[in-house]
Rosetta silent file (secondary structure, phi, psi, omega in degrees, C-alpha in Angstrom):
SEQUENCE: MIVFAFCMGVLIGVLATIASILLLVNWFERGPKMGVYDTIRFPCPICGEMYHAQSKGSSLKSLREFNLVNTPKDVLSDVNRHAPFECPKCFTTFKICIYPTVCVIKVGRTEKEEGS
SCORE:     score description
SCORE:     0.000 S_00000001
   1 L     0.000  -40.638  179.062   64.784   -2.715  114.351 S_00000001
   2 H   -65.963  -40.630  179.197   64.592   -4.772  117.549 S_00000001
   3 H   -64.651  -39.914  178.720   68.223   -3.973  118.348 S_00000001
   4 H   -63.450  -44.474  179.328   67.555   -0.264  117.833 S_00000001
   5 H   -63.840  -40.230  178.361   64.513   -0.370  120.145 S_00000001
   6 H   -63.266  -45.747  179.701   66.543   -2.258  122.760 S_00000001
   7 H   -62.813  -40.820  178.303   69.395    0.295  122.595 S_00000001
   8 H   -64.620  -39.890  177.985   66.933    3.184  122.892 S_00000001
   9 H   -62.783  -43.467  178.376   65.335    1.545  125.939 S_00000001
  10 H   -64.193  -44.153 -179.833   68.732    1.109  127.601 S_00000001
  11 H   -60.964  -44.073  178.561   69.687    4.697  126.768 S_00000001
  12 H   -63.253  -41.607  177.822   66.447    6.056  128.247 S_00000001
  13 H   -61.880  -43.205  179.213   66.976    3.970  131.392 S_00000001
  14 H   -64.944  -43.913  179.184   70.542    5.265  131.816 S_00000001
  15 H   -63.821  -39.315  177.857   69.439    8.875  131.297 S_00000001
  16 H   -64.751  -39.772  177.780   66.617    8.487  133.832 S_00000001
  17 H   -64.648  -44.093  178.757   69.067    7.066  136.379 S_00000001
  18 H   -62.935  -43.043  179.002   71.517    9.929  135.845 S_00000001
  19 H   -61.861  -41.394  178.339   68.704   12.485  136.178 S_00000001
  20 H   -63.176  -42.924  179.326   67.564   10.873  139.453 S_00000001
  21 H   -63.419  -43.176  179.025   71.085   10.936  140.857 S_00000001
  22 H   -63.770  -38.744  177.179   71.509   14.615  139.916 S_00000001
  23 H   -64.977  -41.039  177.723   68.214   15.501  141.600 S_00000001
  24 H   -64.555  -43.476  178.821   69.261   13.707  144.789 S_00000001
  25 H   -61.219  -43.771  178.719   72.649   15.418  144.831 S_00000001
  26 H   -62.370  -41.360  178.936   70.966   18.798  144.354 S_00000001
  27 H   -63.881  -43.723 -179.601   68.511   18.067  147.212 S_00000001
  28 H   -67.372  -32.566  177.893   71.316   17.055  149.593 S_00000001
  29 H   -69.043  -37.216  179.609   73.307   20.194  148.754 S_00000001
  30 H   -77.594  -29.052 -179.057   70.339   22.447  149.537 S_00000001
  31 L    86.741  167.175  179.927   69.427   20.529  152.671 S_00000001
  32 L   -69.500  150.628 -178.240   66.023   19.683  154.078 S_00000001
  33 L   -91.311  -23.517 -176.591   63.366   22.413  154.118 S_00000001
  34 L  -125.000  160.807  172.271   61.542   21.328  157.277 S_00000001
  35 L    86.258    1.770  178.506   62.443   20.010  160.682 S_00000001
  36 L  -105.314  102.923 -179.240   65.568   22.107  161.341 S_00000001
  37 L  -148.863  159.719  174.319   64.887   24.276  164.362 S_00000001
  38 E   -97.848  154.863  179.435   66.372   25.165  167.727 S_00000001
  39 E  -112.194  134.851  177.579   64.555   24.510  171.008 S_00000001
  40 E  -119.110  126.426  179.424   64.254   27.072  173.783 S_00000001
  41 E  -101.632  135.153  177.297   63.235   25.963  177.282 S_00000001
  42 E  -154.677  156.553 -176.986   61.557   28.397  179.677 S_00000001
  43 E   -85.922  152.281  170.907   59.224   28.231  182.693 S_00000001
  44 L   -64.434  138.174 -178.070   55.528   29.058  182.810 S_00000001
  45 L   -70.286  -13.565 -178.799   55.211   32.459  184.545 S_00000001
  46 L  -100.906  -55.464 -173.861   52.530   31.114  186.929 S_00000001
  47 L  -104.705  -12.322  178.451   53.364   27.535  187.925 S_00000001
  48 L    86.026   -0.734  177.205   56.988   27.171  186.726 S_00000001
  49 L   -58.591  133.442 -178.900   56.325   24.156  184.494 S_00000001
  50 E   -73.537  136.491  179.962   59.040   23.996  181.820 S_00000001
  51 E  -122.032  149.458 -179.215   57.845   24.705  178.282 S_00000001
  52 E  -120.067  124.446  177.988   59.686   24.097  174.997 S_00000001
  53 E  -116.811  155.182  179.369   59.354   26.454  172.020 S_00000001
  54 E  -102.173  147.957  176.166   60.799   26.174  168.517 S_00000001
  55 E  -140.391  135.434  173.408   62.816   28.815  166.691 S_00000001
  56 L  -113.604   27.000 -177.008   64.059   28.994  163.118 S_00000001
  57 L   -75.276  -19.580 -177.027   65.790   32.333  163.690 S_00000001
  58 L   -86.112  147.549  176.069   69.316   30.982  163.381 S_00000001
  59 L   -84.295  -10.268  177.826   71.122   30.620  160.069 S_00000001
  60 L   -74.864  141.303  178.747   72.920   27.523  161.413 S_00000001
  61 L   -96.279   77.906 -179.510   71.474   24.206  160.292 S_00000001
  62 L  -146.675  165.493  179.090   71.454   22.436  163.647 S_00000001
  63 L  -111.856   81.040 -177.109   69.088   21.193  166.322 S_00000001
  64 L   -97.898  159.149  176.159   70.347   22.982  169.427 S_00000001
  65 E  -123.066  138.816 -179.013   68.676   23.387  172.827 S_00000001
  66 E  -134.457  151.954  163.460   68.899   26.476  175.022 S_00000001
  67 E   -85.853  158.666 -174.855   67.621   27.741  178.336 S_00000001
  68 H   -57.747  -35.278 -175.741   66.029   31.156  178.029 S_00000001
  69 H   -75.124  -23.458 -177.911   68.988   32.938  179.650 S_00000001
  70 H  -110.452   19.682 -178.348   71.670   31.516  177.297 S_00000001
  71 L   -79.692  128.112  176.784   69.754   31.753  174.001 S_00000001
  72 L   -62.101  153.751 -176.823   71.626   33.614  171.203 S_00000001
  73 H   -60.177  -38.062 -178.801   69.904   36.737  169.852 S_00000001
  74 H   -66.329  -37.141  177.607   69.309   35.267  166.386 S_00000001
  75 H   -70.595  -42.512 -178.753   67.518   32.254  167.867 S_00000001
  76 H   -64.005  -26.358 -178.053   65.609   34.435  170.322 S_00000001
  77 L   -62.460  -19.080 -176.854   64.368   36.649  167.478 S_00000001
  78 L  -118.127   15.060 -174.271   61.956   33.882  166.386 S_00000001
  79 H   -64.360  -31.005 -177.709   60.949   32.465  169.787 S_00000001
  80 H   -90.465   21.336 -177.111   57.350   33.739  169.578 S_00000001
  81 H   -60.045  -28.007  179.204   56.659   32.107  166.204 S_00000001
  82 H  -117.251   17.761 -178.633   53.918   29.947  167.771 S_00000001
  83 L   -74.921  154.191    4.186   52.908   32.322  170.603 S_00000001
  84 L   -77.150  148.560  178.608   50.886   32.646  172.636 S_00000001
  85 E   -88.433  156.520  176.729   52.007   29.464  174.368 S_00000001
  86 E  -124.997  124.268  179.154   49.754   27.466  176.669 S_00000001
  87 L   -67.412  128.497 -179.739   51.065   25.777  179.799 S_00000001
  88 L   -72.629  -14.374 -177.732   49.982   22.108  179.797 S_00000001
  89 L   -92.825  -51.664 -175.670   49.779   22.121  183.609 S_00000001
  90 L  -111.273   -1.886  175.963   47.881   25.319  184.580 S_00000001
  91 L    66.233   19.955  175.078   46.600   26.369  181.099 S_00000001
  92 E   -73.702  138.778  174.315   48.053   29.887  181.364 S_00000001
  93 E   -98.919  140.247 -176.700   48.768   31.541  178.014 S_00000001
  94 E  -156.142  169.651  175.494   51.986   33.499  177.724 S_00000001
  95 E  -142.831  174.058  179.786   54.705   34.735  175.383 S_00000001
  96 E   -96.822  129.223  174.694   58.347   35.777  175.626 S_00000001
  97 E   -95.556  123.533 -173.914   59.152   39.466  176.130 S_00000001
  98 L   -97.657  -34.211 -175.236   62.525   40.210  174.518 S_00000001
  99 L  -116.025  139.083    1.262   63.077   43.951  175.160 S_00000001
 100 L   -81.548  -23.799  174.456   64.568   45.442  177.315 S_00000001
 101 L  -126.565  163.727 -179.410   65.392   42.145  179.028 S_00000001
 102 L   -80.655  127.932  177.293   64.261   38.604  178.337 S_00000001
 103 E  -154.441  166.347  177.484   61.306   37.489  180.448 S_00000001
 104 E  -106.367  128.443 -178.936   58.156   35.346  180.279 S_00000001
 105 E  -125.009  143.691  176.618   54.860   37.233  180.542 S_00000001
 106 E   -76.067  138.520 -179.837   51.271   36.060  180.957 S_00000001
 107 E  -117.956   -7.878  179.355   48.978   37.201  178.145 S_00000001
 108 E   167.815 -171.977  178.270   45.600   35.813  179.131 S_00000001
 109 E  -115.667  150.303  178.123   43.476   32.960  180.324 S_00000001
 110 L   -97.317  168.762  177.843   42.381   29.958  178.325 S_00000001
 111 H   -62.831  -36.073  179.351   38.923   28.423  178.175 S_00000001
 112 H   -64.102  -41.900 -179.298   40.201   25.464  180.216 S_00000001
 113 H   -67.482  -41.544 -179.218   41.458   27.771  182.973 S_00000001
 114 H   -69.033  -29.764 -177.783   38.213   29.789  183.076 S_00000001
 115 H   -79.053  -15.710 -177.026   36.086   26.648  183.215 S_00000001
 116 L   -96.091    0.000    0.000   37.776   25.179  186.290 S_00000001
């Protein structure tokens, strides 16, 4: 009886290890769900301070960086995901205008800007 219980314990341990390995392999094949985005750099339309926005518009799983003028269309399609943006220097709020040409446009004033 003791030998049977010992064998069952070993068998359960081996099966649990195999299941864990299969889950890890499956996770690595699918890839991570968060943290894969491209970065787009563009200037504030008022003071010119460079701002960095994230985009998950690309189907490529990479962490690339672009200037606004050389950004691929698929990446650019998701540039306003966190818009409106706020300039950390002059507190202007703005977003990216994609059509007909790519440009940065002011969309309003922030409470910080109005208070100063």
